[in-house]
N, C-alpha and C positions, 0 to 999 in steps of 0.2 A: 678555809685555811686551818691548819692545825700544826702543833709542834709536838715532838716527842723528846723527852729528856730521861736519861737513865741516871738515877741517884743511887746512893749506897744501898738502901733497902727497898726501893720502889721504882717503878717506871711511871712517869707522869706524862699524860697526854692532855694538851690544852686545845679545846675546840674554839676557834675564833669566828664569830658570826660575821659574815660578809654578805652584803646585798648591794645591788646597783643603787647609786645615789638617788634618794627620793622614793625608792621602791617600798620600803617599810622601815619601821624603827628597828635598830639593831638590838639584839639580846646580849646580855652579859656573857663573858667567856664561861665555858664549862671546863672544869678541871677534873680529870679522872686519874686517880692514883691507884696503881695495882701493886699489891703486896703478895706474899706467898699464900696467905690465907683469906684475903678479903680484897674488895675493890671499893674505893671511896669516890663518890661523885659529888662535886661541889659547884655551886653557882651563887653569886651575889644577887640579893634582891635589891634593885635600885631604889625602891621606895623607902626601905628601912636601913640600907647599908649593912644588912646582916648577911652572913653566908649560910646558905642552906646546905646541909650535908646528909647524904644517904650512904649508908654502909651496907654492902651486899656481901654475903658469903659467896664462895666460889660455886656452890650448888645453886644458889639463887641466880647467879650470873648465867649459869648453864640453862636454867629454866627460862630466863628472860631471852636468851639467844634462841632457844627453841620456839618460844611463844611468838617471836617476830615472824615466823614462817608457817604458823599453823592457823587453821580456821577457828572460828568461835567454838568454845567448848571447854570442858574440864579435862585436865591432863595431869599425869604424874610421871616424872622421869624415873625410870628404874635405875638404881645404882648397882653396879656389879658387886657381887658378894665376895 
């Protein structure tokens, strides 16, 4: 399950872990905030109650998107001049 909310300066997507009862332990929600120039991914660590935050530039996000569909290797995305 997930939710999408449009705020003033960001779109916030929350991924809510769901699993059949007794199948496995549930993970904490993942919150993804998208801005004009960056994407922030957050998840709480249940052992420490700290929130881990990863900030990606839009170029890094494009590389991640491409990497999900490529075989093992080294790659560089060429940006238009």
